[in-house]
N, C-alpha and C positions, 0 to 999 in steps of 0.2 A: 344776674347770673347768666352765662352764656349757654347756648345750646350744647356745646361740647362738655361743660361742667355738668349739666343736667343728665347727659348720657353716660356718665361714669358709672360703672356697676359697683354695687356694694362689695366690700372686701370679704373674702371667705377665710383668710388666715392672716395672722398678725403681720406677716411680711408684705401683705397687699396694702397695708396702711402706710402712707408717707410719713416720714419722721425720722428722728434721730434717737433710736433706741437700739444700739447694737447688741449682738448676741451676748457679748461679755457683760454688758450692763444688765441684760435680762437675767443672766445666770446669778450675778451678784444680788440683784433685787430679790430673786426667788430664794436664794440661799439664806439671806438675812430675814426675810419675811417668814419663810418656813420655820426657821429656828425660833423667832419670836412667837409664832403661833404654837409650836411644840412646847415652849416654856410657859404657855398660858397667858402671854401678854395680849391684851385686847385693847382696842381703841379705834377711834375714828381715823379715816384716811383723808389727807389733804394733798392736792397736787397743784402747784402754781406754774403755769406755762404748759398747756396741753397740746398746742399745735393742732393736728388733726386726730389726736387720740390714741396714738400707738401705745405709749406708756400707761395711759389712763385705762385702756382696755385691759392691759396686762395686770395692773394693780387691782382692777375690779374683780379679778379672779380670787383675790385674797380677802375680799370683803366678806365678813361673817355676819350672821343674824344679830341684829341689835346694834351694829356699827353704822356710822354714817360715812359718806364719801362726798367730799366737796372738791370741785375743780374750779380754778380761776384763770381766765385769760382775757385779753382784750378782744379777741376775735376780730371782727371788722369795726369794732368800736374806736372811739377817738383815743389816741395815745396822749398821755399826760404832758409830754414835753417834746421838743424838737428832735432830740436824739432818738427817742422811741418812735416818733413819726417816721423818721428817715429809715430806721430799721424795719418798721412794718411795711413801708412802701417797697423797699428793696427785697426783703426776704419772705414776707408773709402776705403778699398780695392775693393769694388763693385761699387764705384762711378765713373761714366763716363759721359761726356757730352751727349753722345747719349742716355743714360737712362733718364737723366734730360729732354732732349728735347722731347723724346717720351712720357714721363709722362705729361709734360706740354701740348703738342699738343693733348692729350686725352681729355682735357677740354677747350682749347682755340684754335682759328683759326690761330693765329700767335704767334711766339716766341717773348719774350722780347729781347732786345739787350743783348747779352751774352759776358761778359768779362771773358776769361779764363786766370787765373793767380792769383797772390796774390792780397790782397785788396789794396796794395800800388799802383796799377794801377788806382784806382778810381779817385783820384784828377786830374790826367792828362786826363782822359777820359770822365768824367761826369761834366757838368756844375754845379757850386755850387748854382745856382739859377734857379728858374722857368722861363719858356719861357716868354720873354717880360719883365722880371724884372731885374733891374740892381742893386738892393739893396745888400749890403753885407750880407753874410749868418749869421744867428743867428739860434739857435736851440730851439725848443719846444718839450719837451719829455713827454711821457706817464709815469705814476708812475712805479717804478721798480717792477711791479707785474707779469711780464711775465717770465716764466722759459724757454722759447724758446732759442735756441742757435743761433738764426738768428738775424741779424740787418737789419732793413729796415727803409727807410726814404721817406718822401714825401716833396719835395722842393716846397714851396709856400709862400704866404703872406696873411694877416699880421701874425706875430708871436711874442710871448712874452714867457718867461720861464714858464713852468708849472711843479710842482706848483710854484707860484710866489716867486721869490728870490732864487730858487733852480734849476738853469740850470744844466743839466747833459749831459755828452758826451756819455752816454750809455743809452740803453732803446730799447724796441722792436719796438716802433712806434714813429717816429719823423717827424716833418715838419721843414723846414728851409726856410728863405727868403733871 
């Protein structure tokens, strides 16, 4: 780490954190998560691809007692293939786990569980269901309105495809049971 990187001050507001989580995406995430919480939907949170933590910090505000939060990113680790190595070198040269953790701890008292490596680690490391639920996972997704490059999920119950009849494997905000 260079002296310049060491001298960077911790963020004081979300806009101080580098990343791609525009205000519209924040509004949509907040809207969906607030409605899920109001409906009594509970479950663990998962985010794949956290960069320097902007959306992770935001999502951490929605974590409730008894829920888990896991994030997954390569950080400065080895990419699994040439395409990922090229992308990491070009776009994520400043990304380190240390920077993510410092940014997150500027807003929260505890770190989420951090998986450092490719997203292929997730199925082996994260339960596909909410605590106390033994149901097979299904997915409920937000509309493809988010332009954020992050994937996040809340594992919970009950769930049905949203919009009805149009389940999706992509989306910015999902819950599964």
